[in-house]
C-alpha positions as CSV (number, residue, x, y, z in Angstrom):
1,M,-20.9,-19.9,32.0
2,R,-18.3,-22.3,33.4
3,K,-17.1,-21.9,36.9
4,L,-14.2,-19.5,37.4
5,L,-10.9,-21.4,37.5
6,N,-9.5,-19.3,40.3
7,K,-6.2,-20.5,41.9
8,A,-5.6,-23.0,39.1
9,N,-2.1,-24.3,38.6
10,P,-0.3,-23.5,35.4
11,S,-0.7,-26.3,32.9
12,R,-1.4,-26.7,29.2
13,E,-5.0,-27.9,30.0
14,N,-5.6,-25.0,32.3
15,F,-4.3,-22.4,29.9
16,N,-6.7,-23.7,27.3
17,E,-9.5,-23.5,30.0
18,F,-8.4,-19.9,30.7
19,R,-8.6,-19.0,27.1
20,I,-12.1,-20.5,26.7
21,Q,-13.3,-18.8,29.9
22,M,-12.1,-15.4,28.8
23,E,-13.7,-15.8,25.4
24,E,-17.0,-16.7,27.0
25,S,-16.7,-13.8,29.5
26,Y,-15.9,-11.3,26.7
27,N,-18.8,-12.5,24.6
28,L,-21.1,-12.2,27.5
29,F,-19.7,-8.7,28.1
30,I,-20.3,-7.7,24.4
31,N,-23.9,-9.0,24.6
32,Q,-24.3,-7.0,27.8
33,V,-23.0,-3.9,26.0
34,E,-25.4,-4.5,23.1
35,G,-28.3,-5.2,25.5
36,K,-28.6,-8.8,24.4
37,A,-27.2,-10.5,27.6
38,D,-29.5,-12.7,29.8
39,V,-29.7,-10.9,33.1
40,Q,-29.8,-14.2,35.1
41,A,-26.5,-15.3,33.4
42,L,-25.0,-11.9,34.4
43,I,-26.1,-12.4,38.0
44,V,-24.6,-15.8,38.1
45,L,-21.3,-14.5,36.8
46,I,-21.3,-11.6,39.3
47,E,-21.9,-13.9,42.2
48,E,-18.9,-15.9,41.0
49,L,-16.9,-12.7,40.9
50,V,-17.9,-11.7,44.4
51,S,-17.0,-15.0,45.9
52,N,-13.7,-15.6,43.9
53,Q,-12.1,-12.1,44.1
54,D,-8.7,-12.0,45.8
55,S,-8.3,-9.8,48.8
56,D,-6.2,-7.2,46.9
57,G,-8.9,-6.8,44.2
58,Y,-7.5,-9.0,41.4
59,W,-9.2,-12.0,39.8
60,R,-6.2,-14.2,39.4
61,L,-6.5,-17.1,37.0
62,I,-3.1,-18.2,38.3
63,S,-2.5,-17.7,42.0
64,S,1.3,-18.2,42.1
65,D,3.5,-15.2,42.3
66,D,6.3,-17.1,40.8
67,I,5.4,-16.3,37.1
68,P,6.9,-13.6,34.8
69,Y,5.3,-10.2,34.8
70,D,3.9,-10.5,31.3
71,A,2.0,-13.6,32.5
72,K,0.7,-11.6,35.4
73,V,-0.6,-9.0,32.9
74,E,-2.4,-11.7,30.9
75,Y,-3.7,-13.9,33.8
76,W,-4.2,-11.2,36.5
77,K,-4.6,-7.8,34.9
78,Y,-6.7,-8.6,31.8
79,P,-9.3,-10.7,33.6
80,T,-9.6,-8.0,36.3
81,I,-10.2,-5.3,33.7
82,L,-12.8,-7.4,31.9
83,F,-14.6,-8.5,35.0
84,T,-14.6,-4.9,36.4
85,S,-16.1,-3.6,33.2
86,I,-18.9,-6.2,33.4
87,M,-19.6,-5.0,37.0
88,I,-19.5,-1.3,35.9
89,K,-22.0,-2.0,33.1
90,F,-24.2,-4.0,35.4
91,Q,-24.2,-1.1,37.9
92,L,-25.3,1.3,35.2
93,N,-28.0,-0.9,33.8
94,Y,-29.4,-2.5,36.9
95,P,-28.6,-0.2,39.9
96,K,-31.5,-1.7,42.0
97,L,-30.4,-5.2,41.4
98,C,-26.9,-4.3,42.6
99,N,-28.3,-3.3,46.0
100,N,-29.6,-6.9,46.4
101,L,-26.4,-8.6,45.4
102,K,-24.4,-9.2,48.6
103,G,-20.8,-7.9,48.4
104,F,-21.3,-6.2,45.0
105,D,-20.2,-2.7,46.0
106,T,-17.3,-3.9,48.1
107,T,-16.0,-6.1,45.3
108,L,-16.3,-3.4,42.7
109,I,-14.5,-0.8,44.8
110,R,-11.7,-3.3,45.6
111,A,-11.3,-4.0,41.8
112,L,-11.2,-0.2,41.0
113,N,-8.6,0.2,43.7
114,I,-6.2,-2.4,42.2
115,L,-6.7,-1.0,38.7
116,E,-5.9,2.5,39.9
117,K,-2.7,1.2,41.5
118,G,-1.6,-0.5,38.3
119,K,-2.4,2.6,36.2
120,L,-3.9,0.4,33.5
121,V,-0.4,-0.3,32.0
122,G,0.9,-3.5,30.7
123,H,4.3,-5.0,30.4
124,G,7.4,-4.1,28.5
125,F,7.1,-3.7,24.7
126,S,3.3,-4.0,24.8
127,S,2.7,-1.6,27.7
128,F,1.0,1.2,25.8
129,S,-1.0,-1.2,23.7
130,F,-2.4,-2.9,26.8
131,R,-3.3,0.5,28.3
132,I,-5.2,1.6,25.1
133,N,-7.1,-1.7,25.0
134,A,-7.9,-1.5,28.8
135,I,-9.4,2.0,28.3
136,K,-11.3,0.7,25.2
137,T,-12.8,-2.1,27.3
138,L,-13.8,0.3,30.0
139,L,-15.3,2.6,27.5
140,K,-17.4,-0.2,26.2
141,A,-18.8,-0.4,29.7
142,D,-19.6,3.3,29.5
143,I,-16.9,4.3,32.1
144,M,-17.3,8.0,31.5
145,R,-21.0,7.9,32.5
146,F,-20.1,5.7,35.4
147,I,-17.5,8.2,36.9
148,E,-20.0,11.0,36.2
149,L,-22.8,9.3,38.1
150,Y,-20.6,7.7,40.8
151,P,-17.5,9.9,41.2
152,E,-17.2,9.1,44.9
153,K,-17.1,5.3,44.2
154,H,-13.4,5.5,43.9
155,E,-12.0,9.1,43.6
156,K,-8.5,8.1,42.6
157,F,-9.8,5.8,39.9
158,T,-11.9,8.7,38.6
159,E,-8.8,10.9,38.6
160,L,-6.9,8.2,36.7
161,I,-9.5,8.1,33.9
162,Y,-9.5,11.9,33.5
163,F,-5.7,12.0,33.6
164,S,-5.5,9.3,30.9
165,K,-7.9,11.4,28.8
166,S,-5.7,14.6,29.1
167,E,-2.5,12.7,28.5
168,I,-3.8,11.1,25.3
169,E,-5.0,14.5,24.1
170,K,-1.6,16.0,24.9
171,L,0.3,13.2,23.0
172,L,-1.9,13.6,20.0
173,K,-1.4,17.4,19.9
174,E,2.4,16.8,20.1
175,G,2.3,14.2,17.4
176,N,3.7,11.7,19.8
177,T,1.9,8.6,18.6
178,R,4.5,5.8,18.3
179,F,5.1,3.5,21.3
180,D,5.9,-0.2,22.0
181,Y,8.9,-0.5,19.7
182,D,7.8,2.3,17.3
183,E,4.3,1.0,16.7
184,E,1.8,3.6,15.4
185,F,-1.2,4.4,17.6
186,S,-2.6,7.6,16.2
187,L,-5.9,6.2,15.0
188,R,-6.5,4.2,18.2
189,M,-5.6,7.2,20.4
190,E,-8.0,9.5,18.4
191,D,-10.8,6.9,18.7
192,V,-10.3,6.5,22.5
193,L,-10.2,10.3,23.0
194,N,-13.4,10.8,20.9
195,K,-15.2,8.1,22.9
196,M,-14.0,9.7,26.2
197,N,-15.5,13.0,24.9
198,N,-18.7,11.1,24.2
199,K,-18.3,11.5,20.4
200,K,-19.7,8.2,19.1
201,K,-17.6,7.3,16.1
202,V,-16.4,4.0,14.7
203,F,-14.0,2.8,12.1
204,L,-15.4,1.2,9.0
205,F,-13.5,-0.9,6.4
206,V,-14.9,-0.9,2.9
207,Y,-13.7,-2.9,0.0
208,G,-16.4,-2.6,-2.8
209,T,-19.0,-0.1,-4.0
210,L,-18.4,2.3,-1.1
211,M,-14.7,2.8,-2.1
212,K,-13.9,6.3,-3.5
213,S,-13.3,5.0,-7.0
214,N,-16.5,2.9,-7.1
215,R,-18.9,5.1,-5.2
216,Q,-20.5,7.1,-8.0
217,K,-23.5,9.1,-6.6
218,Q,-23.8,7.3,-3.3
219,S,-23.8,9.6,-0.3
220,Y,-23.5,7.2,2.6
221,L,-19.9,8.2,3.3
222,E,-20.1,11.9,2.4
223,E,-19.6,13.0,6.0
224,A,-17.2,10.2,6.8
225,E,-13.5,10.9,7.5
226,F,-11.2,9.1,5.2
227,R,-8.3,7.5,7.1
228,G,-6.3,5.9,4.3
229,E,-6.0,2.5,2.7
230,G,-6.2,-0.6,4.7
231,I,-5.7,-4.4,4.6
232,L,-8.0,-6.9,6.2
233,S,-6.5,-10.3,7.0
234,G,-8.3,-13.6,7.5
235,Y,-10.8,-13.0,4.7
236,S,-10.9,-13.6,0.9
237,L,-12.5,-11.4,-1.7
238,Y,-15.0,-12.7,-4.3
239,D,-16.5,-10.9,-7.3
240,L,-20.2,-11.2,-7.3
241,G,-20.9,-9.2,-10.5
242,Y,-22.0,-5.7,-9.7
243,Y,-20.5,-5.8,-6.2
244,P,-18.0,-8.0,-4.2
245,G,-18.2,-10.0,-1.0
246,I,-15.7,-11.3,1.5
247,V,-15.8,-14.5,3.5
248,E,-13.6,-15.8,6.3
249,S,-10.4,-17.5,5.0
250,K,-7.3,-18.3,7.1
251,D,-4.7,-17.1,4.6
252,G,-6.8,-14.5,2.8
253,R,-6.2,-10.7,2.6
254,V,-8.4,-7.9,1.3
255,K,-7.4,-4.4,0.1
256,G,-9.8,-1.6,1.0
257,E,-10.2,1.8,2.6
258,V,-10.7,2.9,6.2
259,Y,-13.2,5.5,7.3
260,Y,-14.1,7.1,10.6
261,I,-17.9,7.6,10.8
262,S,-20.6,8.5,13.2
263,E,-22.3,5.5,14.8
264,D,-25.6,7.0,13.6
265,K,-24.7,6.2,10.0
266,I,-24.3,2.4,10.8
267,H,-28.1,1.9,10.6
268,E,-28.2,3.4,7.1
269,L,-25.3,1.2,6.0
270,D,-26.9,-1.8,7.4
271,I,-30.0,-1.2,5.2
272,Y,-27.8,-0.5,2.2
273,E,-25.8,-3.8,2.7
274,A,-29.0,-5.8,3.6
275,E,-27.3,-6.6,6.9
276,G,-28.5,-9.9,8.3
277,L,-29.5,-11.3,4.9
278,L,-27.0,-10.5,2.2
279,Y,-24.2,-9.4,4.5
280,K,-23.5,-9.5,8.2
281,R,-21.6,-6.8,10.0
282,V,-18.7,-7.8,12.2
283,I,-15.8,-6.2,14.0
284,A,-12.4,-7.2,12.6
285,Q,-8.8,-6.1,12.9
286,V,-7.6,-4.0,10.0
287,Y,-4.1,-2.7,9.3
288,S,-4.0,0.9,8.2
289,D,-1.6,2.3,5.6
290,K,0.7,3.1,8.6
291,N,0.6,-0.5,9.6
292,E,-1.5,0.4,12.7
293,K,-3.9,-2.4,13.8
294,I,-7.4,-1.1,14.5
295,D,-10.8,-2.6,15.2
296,A,-13.3,-1.7,12.4
297,Y,-16.7,-2.7,11.3
298,V,-16.7,-4.7,8.1
299,Y,-19.6,-6.3,6.1
300,V,-19.0,-10.0,5.5
301,Y,-21.0,-11.9,2.7
302,N,-23.7,-14.0,4.2
303,Q,-24.5,-16.2,1.2
304,S,-22.9,-19.0,-0.7
305,I,-19.8,-18.2,-2.9
306,E,-20.1,-21.3,-4.9
307,G,-19.4,-20.5,-8.6
308,K,-18.1,-17.0,-7.7
309,T,-14.7,-15.8,-8.8
310,K,-12.1,-15.3,-6.1
311,I,-10.1,-12.2,-6.6
312,D,-6.5,-12.8,-5.5
313,F,-4.8,-10.1,-3.4
314,V,-2.5,-8.9,-6.2
315,Y,-5.6,-8.1,-8.3
316,Q,-7.2,-5.9,-5.7
317,P,-8.8,-3.5,-4.9
318,W,-12.1,-4.5,-6.4
319,F,-13.8,-2.6,-9.2
320,E,-16.8,-3.6,-11.3
321,G,-15.6,-5.9,-14.1
322,V,-12.4,-6.8,-12.3
323,A,-12.9,-10.5,-12.8
324,Y,-13.2,-10.0,-16.6
325,I,-10.4,-7.5,-16.7
326,Y,-7.8,-9.4,-14.7
327,T,-8.7,-12.6,-16.7
328,N,-8.4,-11.0,-20.1
329,Y,-6.3,-7.8,-19.8
330,V,-2.7,-6.9,-19.2
331,W,-0.7,-3.7,-18.8
332,Y,1.9,-3.5,-21.6
333,A,4.8,-1.4,-20.3
334,C,6.7,0.4,-23.2
335,Y,10.1,2.0,-22.8
336,G,11.2,2.6,-26.5
337,S,9.3,4.2,-29.4
338,N,6.0,2.8,-28.2
339,I,6.1,5.2,-25.2
340,N,4.8,7.6,-28.0
341,K,1.1,6.8,-28.2
342,E,0.8,7.8,-31.9
343,R,3.5,5.3,-32.7
344,F,2.0,2.7,-30.4
345,M,-1.4,2.9,-32.0
346,K,0.1,1.8,-35.3
347,Y,0.6,-1.7,-33.7
348,I,-3.1,-1.7,-32.8
349,L,-4.6,-0.1,-35.9
350,G,-2.0,-1.0,-38.5
351,D,-0.3,1.1,-41.2
352,A,1.4,0.7,-44.5
353,I,4.0,-1.7,-43.0
354,R,1.9,-3.8,-40.5
355,S,-1.6,-5.1,-40.3
356,G,-2.1,-4.2,-36.7
357,C,-4.2,-6.3,-34.2
358,R,-7.3,-8.1,-35.1
359,D,-9.0,-6.3,-32.2
360,K,-8.4,-2.7,-33.0
361,T,-9.9,-1.3,-29.7
362,P,-7.7,1.4,-28.2
363,P,-6.2,0.9,-24.8
364,V,-8.7,1.0,-21.9
365,D,-6.3,3.1,-19.9
366,E,-2.7,4.3,-19.9
367,K,-0.4,5.4,-17.2
368,P,3.3,6.5,-16.8
369,I,5.6,3.9,-15.3
370,I,9.1,4.1,-14.0
371,V,10.7,0.8,-15.1
372,K,13.3,-0.4,-12.6
373,Y,15.8,-1.5,-15.3
374,P,18.0,0.5,-17.6
375,I,17.5,0.5,-21.4
376,Y,20.2,0.0,-24.0
377,F,20.2,0.3,-27.8
378,A,21.1,-2.7,-30.0
379,N,20.6,-4.6,-33.3
380,H,19.9,-3.1,-36.7
381,S,16.3,-2.1,-37.5
382,S,15.4,-1.6,-41.1
383,R,12.6,0.6,-40.0
384,W,15.0,3.0,-38.3
385,N,17.8,3.4,-40.9
386,N,19.3,0.1,-39.9
387,K,20.2,1.6,-36.5
388,G,19.7,0.4,-33.0
389,V,16.4,0.1,-31.0
390,A,15.7,0.0,-27.3
391,F,15.9,-3.1,-25.2
392,L,15.6,-3.5,-21.4
393,D,18.6,-4.8,-19.5
394,I,17.0,-7.0,-16.9
395,S,20.4,-8.1,-15.5
396,K,20.8,-4.8,-13.5
397,R,18.8,-2.3,-11.6
398,G,18.2,1.1,-13.1
399,K,15.6,3.7,-14.1
400,S,13.8,4.1,-17.4
401,Y,10.9,6.4,-18.3
402,G,8.0,4.3,-19.7
403,K,4.3,4.3,-20.4
404,M,1.9,1.3,-19.9
405,Y,-1.2,0.6,-21.8
406,L,-4.1,-1.5,-20.6
407,I,-4.9,-3.9,-23.5
408,T,-6.2,-7.4,-23.9
409,K,-3.9,-10.3,-23.6
410,E,-4.6,-11.1,-27.2
411,Q,-3.5,-7.7,-28.3
412,F,-0.4,-8.0,-26.3
413,E,0.6,-11.3,-27.9
414,E,-0.1,-9.9,-31.4
415,I,2.0,-6.8,-30.7
416,H,4.8,-9.1,-29.5
417,Q,4.7,-10.9,-32.8
418,Q,4.8,-7.6,-34.7
419,E,7.8,-6.4,-32.7
420,G,9.6,-9.6,-33.5
421,N,10.1,-12.4,-30.9
422,G,13.0,-14.2,-32.7
423,P,16.3,-15.0,-31.1
424,S,17.9,-11.6,-31.9
425,W,14.9,-9.5,-31.0
426,Y,12.2,-9.4,-28.2
427,N,12.3,-13.0,-27.1
428,K,11.7,-12.5,-23.4
429,K,8.5,-11.5,-21.5
430,V,9.1,-9.7,-18.2
431,N,6.7,-9.3,-15.4
432,L,7.1,-5.9,-13.8
433,G,4.5,-6.3,-11.0
434,F,0.8,-5.3,-10.8
435,Q,-1.3,-2.2,-11.2
436,G,-4.8,-2.3,-9.8
437,G,-4.4,-6.0,-9.5
438,I,-3.6,-6.5,-13.2
439,P,-0.2,-7.8,-14.3
440,I,2.3,-5.4,-15.9
441,Q,4.4,-7.0,-18.6
442,T,6.9,-5.9,-21.1
443,I,9.2,-7.5,-23.7
444,T,13.0,-7.4,-24.2
445,H,15.9,-9.6,-25.3
446,E,16.6,-12.5,-22.9
447,L,20.3,-11.7,-22.4
448,R,22.3,-8.5,-23.1
449,D,24.4,-10.4,-25.7
450,I,23.3,-8.7,-28.9
451,Q,25.4,-6.0,-30.5
452,E,24.9,-2.5,-29.1
453,V,24.2,0.0,-31.9
454,I,23.5,3.7,-31.6
455,P,19.9,4.7,-32.5
456,S,18.9,6.9,-35.3
457,I,17.9,10.5,-34.6
458,D,14.4,9.8,-36.0
459,Y,14.0,7.0,-33.5
460,L,15.3,9.1,-30.6
461,E,12.9,12.0,-31.5
462,V,9.9,9.6,-31.4
463,I,11.0,8.4,-27.9
464,K,11.6,12.0,-26.7
465,A,8.2,13.1,-27.9
466,G,6.6,10.1,-26.1
467,I,8.5,11.0,-22.8
468,R,7.4,14.7,-23.1
469,E,3.8,13.6,-23.6
470,T,3.9,11.2,-20.7
471,Y,6.0,13.3,-18.3
472,P,5.1,16.9,-19.1
473,K,7.1,18.3,-16.2
474,L,10.4,16.9,-17.5
475,K,12.6,19.4,-19.3
476,D,14.0,18.6,-22.7
477,V,17.5,18.9,-21.4
478,D,16.8,16.2,-18.8
479,I,15.2,13.9,-21.4
480,D,18.3,14.4,-23.6
481,V,20.7,13.6,-20.8
482,C,18.7,10.5,-19.7
483,L,18.9,9.1,-23.3
484,M,22.6,10.1,-23.8
485,K,23.5,8.0,-20.8
486,R,22.1,4.9,-22.6
487,Y,23.4,5.3,-26.1
488,L,26.7,7.1,-26.0
489,K,29.9,5.1,-25.7
490,E,33.0,6.2,-23.9
491,E,34.7,7.3,-27.1
492,C,31.8,9.6,-28.0
493,I,31.8,11.0,-24.5
494,S,35.5,11.8,-24.7
495,I,35.0,13.7,-28.0
496,L,32.1,15.7,-26.6
497,R,34.1,16.6,-23.5
498,Y,37.1,17.6,-25.6
499,L,35.0,19.7,-28.1
500,R,33.3,21.6,-25.3
501,A,36.7,22.6,-23.9
502,Q,37.7,24.2,-27.2
503,E,37.0,27.8,-28.3
504,H,36.5,26.8,-32.0
505,G,35.9,23.8,-34.2
506,V,38.7,21.2,-34.3
507,T,39.9,18.8,-37.0
508,I,39.5,15.0,-36.8
509,Q,43.3,14.7,-36.8
510,K,43.7,17.1,-33.9
511,I,41.0,15.3,-31.8
512,S,42.8,12.0,-32.5
513,D,46.2,13.5,-31.5
514,D,45.1,15.3,-28.4
515,L,43.1,12.3,-27.1
516,N,45.8,9.9,-28.2
517,K,43.3,7.7,-29.9
518,D,43.4,5.9,-33.2
519,I,41.9,8.1,-35.9
520,R,39.7,5.3,-37.2
521,S,38.0,5.0,-33.8
522,I,37.6,8.8,-33.7
523,I,35.9,8.8,-37.1
524,S,33.6,5.9,-36.1
525,A,32.6,7.8,-32.9
526,A,32.2,11.0,-34.8
527,Q,29.8,9.3,-37.2
528,D,27.6,8.3,-34.2
529,L,27.6,11.8,-32.9
530,I,26.7,13.2,-36.3
531,E,23.9,10.6,-36.7
532,T,22.4,11.7,-33.3
533,K,22.9,15.4,-34.2
534,L,25.2,16.3,-31.4
535,I,28.1,17.5,-33.5
536,K,28.3,19.1,-36.9
537,Q,31.0,19.6,-39.6
538,D,32.1,23.2,-40.0
539,G,30.4,24.9,-43.0
540,R,33.6,26.2,-44.4
541,S,35.2,22.8,-44.6
542,V,32.0,21.4,-46.2
543,R,32.1,24.2,-48.8
544,S,35.8,23.4,-49.4
545,G,34.7,19.9,-50.5
546,I,36.4,18.2,-47.5
547,A,34.8,14.8,-46.8
548,W,33.1,14.3,-43.5
549,N,35.6,11.6,-42.5
550,A,38.7,13.3,-43.8
551,D,41.5,14.0,-41.3
552,E,41.2,17.8,-41.9
553,A,37.4,17.8,-41.4
554,I,36.5,20.4,-38.7
555,Y,33.8,19.6,-36.1
556,Y,32.0,21.5,-33.3
557,T,29.0,20.7,-31.0
558,I,25.6,21.8,-32.2
559,P,24.7,25.0,-30.3
560,D,21.1,24.0,-29.2
561,K,22.5,20.8,-27.8
562,R,25.2,22.3,-25.7
563,E,23.2,22.7,-22.5
564,S,22.3,19.0,-22.6
565,I,25.9,18.0,-23.5
566,D,27.3,20.1,-20.6
567,K,24.9,18.6,-18.1
568,F,25.7,15.1,-19.4
569,I,29.5,15.4,-19.3
570,K,29.7,16.9,-15.8
């Protein structure tokens, strides 16, 4: 233990010395808490504390008053809290030795006095954070047992601790857990309150076989309280085959889960993780799913990772086989007819038209996906009555209902070939993100410069069946409206709006006259509406032999589509 740098002048060299000194003091404190500290080293430190304490109770690393308040917090308050905690723990562990250390009691009381005056609060935007951390440090020193055994040591300090406990309890009950520029503190406050109530619980961050999705029949965390997903920074994740491991890495990040468990369970977990041999247990800072920074136990791999596969953050969280899956698999996101699984499987298995994939294994998994781009219908597909098929417009934001299938990269490439990757077809691969660490890809035309063509009713029905299958809570009307928005042109919409305002069927000529549109464009739009079964020629005009495109042909909207049409044209 280096000599205390009390009364030092601010300088770059001294600040570095301050940092080293605090690290050494904190490590000694942790060893003291864990019963590993050398008693003689503690006595040497305490003698230094007795002889170097300022008259008001602080241990100032910088003696000058001419420094900002945040610097006073860091170089006056923090050292005082740490050194006071060391003395409290020493008092609890070695009460007889304390009697033989000259000035021990006076020094400790003076320190408690200045901490009580400062109310354990920090400065400005980090005031509450400092307070929570100060209480946590004191709790490590077993402050609740100390004030129970020595309540008269400093009565006002004892009152401050009990007041802090009741205040945290009140804030939690009220749900008032955001401080210091809206930072979340709920988990830390809960942890502090439990420790003040002598409930010995700790946070645990897991990233492998103890995660919910990987746990199988293991019971280690049965009684643990799940606290959400978390992210650990400063470590990288490696696949070790049947389980993962993490090692320190400056720019690494690891996805996992946060649990709140009894300290009694840690020993069982140490055995399970082969702590000290295969893994070592450390305390690290983890960010919760509410972006709250907490201290949690985590098991770090204690062996060589040479030859092991690093799992990048985007491919996490870990699961058995992740290295193989993310190397060989892809999510294929479908938004057209392949959202219908029966239709999609023809690309895998083959049919009368296509040979399918060489690997005819069905998808490993399938999930719904809302694609953040709109679809449009274009080109002329011989398979679908020479009508349009769906493409994704990646030039604008939107919403399309889709389904994604987890297939091999080889299958994806072969499906792409079957769909057609020529200049007028699906010549563009698009990355839509990641699911479970595996890339999500789809195909479309590179630019929206191909001719838009209305789809056939058969094609639409296949898509609608796929959407119903994938999104069972969606109503048929809503599915109809969603698709109408993508394939109906303005001329068609005008005709639908006009027909729904009429009491009876209307001739092509009257529609043209009333809308003041060229009759040829009305006939062309009517053909699209007939093809998609939204309007129908009146039976009497059909029986009279009037052609569908004659001026006197009468049309009306199909009754079972009127609810969808009305919702669409609003």
